[in-house]
C-alpha positions in Angstrom: 2.4 -17.8 2.8 2.3 -21.6 2.9 4.1 -23.4 5.8 7.1 -24.8 2.9 7.5 -21.2 1.9 7.8 -20.0 5.4 10.6 -22.9 6.2 12.4 -22.0 2.9 12.7 -18.4 4.2 13.6 -19.7 7.3 16.5 -21.4 5.8 17.5 -18.6 3.6 17.8 -16.1 6.8 19.7 -19.0 9.0 22.1 -19.4 6.1 22.8 -16.0 6.0 23.1 -15.7 9.8 25.8 -18.7 9.7 27.5 -16.7 7.0 27.7 -13.0 9.1 28.7 -15.5 12.2 32.0 -16.9 10.2 32.8 -13.2 8.9 32.8 -11.7 12.4 34.3 -14.2 14.1 37.6 -13.9 12.1 38.4 -10.7 14.2 38.5 -11.0 18.0 36.7 -6.9 17.5 33.3 -8.6 16.4 33.9 -12.3 17.9 30.8 -11.4 20.3 28.4 -10.1 17.6 29.7 -13.2 15.4 28.9 -15.8 18.5 25.0 -13.6 19.0 24.4 -13.8 14.8 24.8 -17.5 14.8 22.8 -18.3 17.9 19.9 -16.3 16.1 20.5 -18.3 13.3 20.4 -21.9 14.8 17.3 -21.0 16.2 15.5 -19.8 13.2 17.0 -23.1 11.8 15.4 -25.1 14.6 12.3 -22.9 14.3 12.2 -23.8 10.5 12.9 -27.5 11.1 10.1 -28.2 13.3 7.4 -26.6 11.5 8.0 -29.2 8.3 4.8 -30.9 7.5 3.9 -34.0 9.3 6.1 -33.4 12.1 5.8 -35.6 15.4 7.5 -34.1 18.3 7.1 -36.4 21.5 10.3 -37.7 20.7 11.7 -33.8 19.9 10.8 -32.8 23.1 12.9 -35.6 24.7 15.5 -35.0 23.0 15.5 -31.1 23.5 15.0 -31.6 27.1 17.9 -34.3 27.4 20.3 -32.2 25.5 19.5 -29.0 27.6 20.5 -31.3 30.6 23.5 -31.9 29.0 24.6 -29.3 27.6 23.6 -26.6 30.1 26.1 -27.6 32.9 28.9 -28.4 30.1 28.6 -24.6 29.3 28.2 -23.4 33.3 30.5 -25.2 35.0 33.4 -26.1 32.8 36.2 -23.7 33.2 37.6 -21.6 30.6 40.8 -23.8 30.4 38.7 -26.8 29.6 37.4 -25.0 26.2 39.4 -27.5 24.3 37.7 -30.7 25.9 34.2 -29.0 25.7 35.0 -28.4 22.0 36.1 -31.5 21.3 33.1 -33.3 23.2 30.5 -31.2 21.0 32.4 -32.2 17.8 31.9 -36.2 18.9 28.0 -35.2 19.6 27.6 -33.7 16.1 29.5 -36.3 14.4 27.6 -39.2 16.4 24.2 -37.3 15.4 24.8 -37.6 11.8 25.9 -41.1 11.8 22.9 -42.0 13.7 20.7 -40.1 11.6 22.5 -42.0 8.3 22.1 -45.1 9.6 18.2 -44.7 10.6 17.6 -43.8 7.2 19.9 -46.6 5.4 17.4 -48.9 7.3 13.9 -46.9 6.7 14.8 -47.0 3.3 16.2 -50.9 2.9 12.9 -52.2 4.4 10.7 -53.8 1.9 8.5 -52.0 0.0 10.2 -48.7 0.9 11.3 -46.0 -1.8 15.2 -47.0 -2.4 17.9 -44.0 -2.4 19.7 -43.0 -5.3 23.1 -44.2 -6.1 23.9 -40.3 -5.2 21.8 -40.1 -2.2 23.8 -43.3 -1.4 27.2 -41.8 -1.7 25.6 -38.9 0.3 25.0 -40.9 2.9 28.1 -43.5 3.2 29.8 -40.7 3.6 27.8 -39.3 5.9 27.9 -42.3 8.5 31.9 -42.9 7.9 33.1 -39.5 8.8 30.0 -39.0 11.6 31.3 -42.6 13.2 35.0 -41.8 12.5 34.3 -38.4 14.1 32.8 -39.3 16.9 35.3 -41.6 18.4 38.3 -39.5 17.0 37.1 -36.3 19.0 36.7 -38.8 22.1 40.4 -39.8 22.1 40.8 -36.0 21.3 39.0 -35.4 24.7 40.8 -38.1 26.4 44.2 -36.6 25.6 43.1 -33.0 26.4 41.9 -33.7 29.6 44.6 -36.3 30.0 42.7 -39.4 30.3 44.8 -41.0 27.7 48.6 -40.3 27.5 49.2 -37.0 25.6 51.9 -38.8 24.2 51.6 -40.5 20.6 51.1 -44.2 21.0 52.5 -45.7 18.2 54.0 -49.1 17.1 55.8 -50.6 13.7 53.1 -50.6 10.7 50.4 -48.3 12.4 50.0 -46.8 9.3 49.7 -49.4 7.4 47.0 -50.7 9.3 45.1 -47.5 9.7 44.9 -47.2 6.0 44.0 -50.8 5.3 41.2 -50.7 7.8 40.2 -47.3 6.1 40.5 -48.6 2.8 37.7 -51.8 3.9 35.8 -49.2 5.0 35.6 -47.7 2.1 35.3 -50.8 -0.2 32.0 -51.8 1.9 30.6 -48.2 1.4 31.2 -48.6 -2.6 29.4 -52.3 -2.2 26.7 -50.6 -0.3 25.9 -47.8 -3.0 26.1 -50.7 -5.5 23.9 -53.0 -3.5 21.9 -51.2 -0.9 20.1 -54.9 -0.2 23.1 -56.4 1.6 22.3 -54.6 4.9 24.2 -57.2 6.6 27.8 -54.9 5.8 26.1 -51.3 7.5 27.5 -52.7 11.0 30.5 -53.7 9.4 31.1 -49.9 7.9 29.8 -48.3 11.1 32.6 -50.7 13.3 35.2 -50.1 11.2 34.3 -46.4 10.9 33.9 -46.1 14.8 37.5 -48.3 15.1 39.5 -45.8 12.4 38.2 -43.0 14.4 40.1 -43.9 17.6 43.3 -45.1 15.8 43.8 -42.2 13.6 43.7 -39.9 16.9 45.7 -42.0 19.5 49.3 -41.3 17.7 48.9 -37.9 17.7 50.6 -36.2 20.2 49.3 -33.0 22.4 51.2 -30.5 20.4 49.1 -31.2 17.5 45.8 -30.9 19.2 44.7 -27.6 17.6 45.1 -28.8 14.3 43.3 -32.2 15.4 40.3 -30.4 16.8 39.9 -27.9 14.1 40.3 -30.7 11.7 38.0 -33.3 13.5 34.9 -30.3 13.1 36.0 -30.3 9.2 34.8 -34.1 9.4 31.8 -33.3 11.6 30.4 -30.3 9.2 30.9 -32.2 6.3 29.3 -35.1 7.3 26.5 -32.6 8.1 26.7 -31.5 4.8 26.4 -35.1 3.3 23.6 -35.9 5.9 21.3 -32.4 4.0 21.9 -34.3 0.5 20.3 -37.6 2.2 17.4 -35.8 3.9 16.8 -33.1 1.0 17.6 -30.0 3.3 19.2 -27.1 1.9 20.2 -25.5 5.2 22.4 -28.8 6.1 23.6 -28.9 2.9 24.9 -25.4 3.3 25.6 -25.1 7.1 27.5 -28.5 7.0 29.7 -27.2 3.8 30.4 -23.5 6.2 31.7 -25.9 9.2 33.2 -28.1 6.8 35.0 -25.5 4.8 36.1 -23.1 7.7 37.1 -26.3 9.9 39.7 -27.2 6.7 40.7 -23.4 6.3 41.6 -23.4 10.1 43.5 -26.6 9.7 45.6 -25.5 7.0 46.6 -22.3 8.8 47.2 -24.4 11.8 49.8 -26.3 10.2 51.2 -23.7 8.5 52.1 -22.2 12.0 53.7 -25.2 12.7 55.2 -25.7 9.6 53.6 -28.9 9.1 51.5 -31.0 6.6 48.4 -32.6 6.9 50.4 -36.2 6.4 53.1 -35.0 8.9 50.3 -34.0 11.7 48.0 -37.5 10.7 51.1 -39.8 10.0 53.9 -38.5 11.9 54.0 -39.4 15.7 55.1 -35.6 16.4 55.6 -35.1 20.1 57.2 -38.7 20.8 60.5 -37.3 20.9 60.7 -37.4 25.0 63.5 -37.1 27.1 64.2 -41.1 28.4 64.1 -40.8 32.1 64.6 -37.5 32.9 68.5 -38.2 32.0 69.0 -34.6 30.5 72.4 -32.7 30.2 72.4 -30.0 33.1 72.4 -26.7 31.9 73.2 -23.4 33.5 70.2 -20.8 34.0 69.4 -17.9 36.1 66.0 -17.4 38.6 64.9 -14.3 40.1 62.5 -13.8 43.0 58.8 -11.4 42.0 60.9 -8.6 43.5 63.6 -8.8 40.9 61.3 -9.0 38.4 59.2 -6.0 39.2 62.0 -3.7 39.9 63.0 -4.6 36.2 59.2 -4.5 35.0 58.9 -0.7 36.9 61.5 1.0 34.5 60.6 -0.8 31.1 58.8 1.1 28.5 58.0 -1.6 26.3 56.5 -5.0 27.4 55.0 -8.2 25.3 52.9 -10.9 27.0 53.3 -14.1 25.9 50.3 -16.8 27.0 50.3 -20.5 27.0 48.6 -23.1 28.0 50.4 -23.0 31.6 48.5 -19.7 31.7 45.3 -21.5 31.1 45.9 -24.4 33.4 46.5 -22.1 36.3 43.4 -19.7 35.5 45.9 -17.1 35.4 44.1 -14.2 32.9 42.1 -12.2 35.4 45.9 -12.0 37.2 47.6 -11.5 33.7 44.9 -8.5 33.2 45.6 -6.9 36.9 49.8 -6.6 35.5 48.3 -5.4 32.7 46.3 -2.3 34.5 49.3 -2.0 37.0 52.0 -1.5 33.7 49.6 0.5 32.0 48.7 2.9 34.7 52.2 3.1 35.2 53.1 4.4 31.6 54.2 1.1 29.9 53.3 -0.1 26.6 51.8 -3.7 27.1 50.9 -5.8 24.0 50.0 -9.6 23.9 51.5 -11.7 21.7 49.2 -14.3 20.0 50.8 -17.4 18.3 48.6 -19.6 16.4 49.0 -22.5 18.4 49.3 -21.2 21.8 47.4 -23.6 24.0 45.5 -26.7 23.0 42.8 -25.0 20.1 42.5 -22.2 17.6 42.0 -19.0 19.3 42.4 -20.6 22.9 44.6 -17.6 24.2 42.4 -15.0 22.9 39.6 -16.9 24.9 41.0 -16.8 27.9 42.4 -13.3 27.5 39.0 -11.8 26.4 37.3 -13.4 29.4 39.5 -11.3 31.6 38.4 -8.2 29.4 41.8 -7.0 27.9 41.2 -5.1 24.9 41.2 -6.4 21.6 43.6 -4.1 20.2 46.1 -5.2 22.7 46.0 -8.8 21.3 49.0 -9.2 18.4 49.1 -12.3 16.0 52.8 -13.7 15.5 53.3 -11.9 12.1 52.6 -8.5 13.3 54.4 -8.9 16.7 57.7 -10.4 15.8 59.1 -7.3 14.2 58.6 -5.7 17.4 60.3 -8.1 19.9 63.9 -6.0 19.2 62.8 -2.9 20.4 61.0 -4.8 23.4 62.3 -4.0 26.6 60.4 -7.1 28.3 58.8 -9.6 27.4 56.5 -11.6 29.9 56.6 -15.7 29.0 53.4 -17.1 31.3 53.5 -20.9 30.6 54.1 -21.2 26.8 57.4 -23.0 26.0 57.5 -24.8 22.1 56.0 -21.5 20.9 59.1 -19.7 21.6 61.9 -22.4 21.5 64.8 -20.8 19.0 65.4 -24.1 18.0 63.1 -24.3 15.8 65.4 -21.6 13.9 68.7 -23.0 14.4 68.6 -26.8 15.6 67.6 -28.5 12.3 67.4 -31.9 13.9 64.9 -30.8 16.6 61.1 -32.1 15.9 59.8 -28.3 15.7 62.7 -27.1 13.2 60.9 -24.7 10.3 58.0 -24.1 12.8 57.5 -20.4 12.9 58.0 -19.2 16.4 57.8 -15.9 18.3 60.8 -13.9 18.3 60.9 -13.3 21.8 64.6 -13.8 22.0 65.5 -10.9 20.2 63.9 -8.7 23.5 66.1 -7.1 25.9 65.2 -9.3 28.9 62.8 -12.0 29.1 61.1 -13.6 32.1 59.2 -16.9 32.0 56.9 -17.8 34.4 56.9 -22.1 35.1 56.8 -24.0 37.3 59.6 -26.2 36.2 61.9 -26.5 33.5 60.0 -29.5 32.4 60.0 -29.7 28.3 56.6 -28.8 26.3 54.5 -30.8 24.5 57.0 -31.8 21.8 59.3 -33.3 24.8 62.4 -31.3 23.9 63.9 -28.8 26.1 63.5 -24.7 25.0 67.0 -23.3 24.8 65.7 -19.9 25.6 65.6 -20.7 29.4 69.6 -21.2 28.7 70.2 -17.7 27.6 72.2 -14.7 29.5 68.9 -12.7 29.1 66.3 -15.0 30.5 65.0 -14.8 34.0 63.5 -18.2 35.5 60.3 -17.3 37.2 59.0 -20.5 38.9 55.9 -21.1 40.2 52.2 -21.2 39.8 51.7 -18.8 36.8 48.5 -17.4 39.1 50.3 -16.8 42.2 53.3 -15.5 40.5 51.9 -13.1 38.9 49.7 -12.0 41.8 53.0 -11.4 43.4 54.3 -9.3 40.7 51.3 -7.3 40.9 51.7 -7.1 44.8 55.6 -6.0 43.8 54.9 -3.1 41.6 51.7 -1.9 43.9 54.8 -1.8 46.7 57.3 0.1 44.2 54.4 2.9 43.5 53.6 2.9 47.1 57.2 3.4 47.7 57.2 0.6 50.5 
């Protein structure tokens, strides 16, 4: 078997692994299997790429070593609550890699005596560079917002959308001109610079509430850039893998928009989340707070309990204490389920990842559409750090920024408990009407500490102390 034939086989096998990975990653019960087969596929793909005829390995080895030095600490030491930030960084690295390869290919073929790229290859290269560079800086901006290095609220100014679209139009025009005449190499830095700038300006007007959609959309851009790179390098595996990444990211973005009753244009240009309450001057409304002892006394006599996790649980790293609460209630004969909203947390599947880390059974994680009809028969809902996804204003207040967004119908339960540090609003910057209902008990404190207190109180009650 020749090297070329063997390489083609590795690419076919790797592509099959990537397809199976996406298939299995779509369900929590098979997600681990999906990750494993995806890793195997990537290892096979790298092997196939390394056996290319005429390959020199000096710089490749340097890249592998540097990548491992950067990647291993990110994977090992980054806490689970920061998975969205790590994902944003991964997208930025992927976009930069594609853009740099495209830049190198452009100048290699622009040299005197070099074989020029065809018009089709130039179109693919321009798309690769444009999407790659804007994904790089856009993902860095998303990382900054998620890490709170940048304001999570939208950074907007008058005429911002017009400025952004004008810059993008200029970049596209330069790209079209380079396709027609690739010898005008002086224009290429302008294309790269505008793409980098557009990535920054595209993300800074977007608020933290839209970060799940933005992350999946940037993932789509990175995949499309890699697919375009495959056409430039004549690499079929890159075309397939990039298309899978791009299409799955786009589909996920559509799901996220549907979950928030939003459109792409509204997410990208709407400045959602900028309606913050000015100066903290809000109407004082009565609410009911309770202690861990009071809450535990209600939980121990409940038959059906639904836990609603949110980003506050992630920040407090309370998932293991939540598992202890689940174990305590389950041993007492309580039917406990977890309600998962598609945009809870800061990336798609964020809550699933955190709860899986705590070994909470997959069959206890119930998606929004399936769990909503059950809230009317639920004795107690325990909300841990979730805010906007439980706000009834999304259904009742037409002036609310989140009006029309599908929410978890927690207000239909007999009793609602909210573990939260304070009465401050969520990402959307608006008050949550749920907190002021007669059936709601506010349990103020750190999510991890307060959940631990609940577990202790339930244990004490069981022991008759």
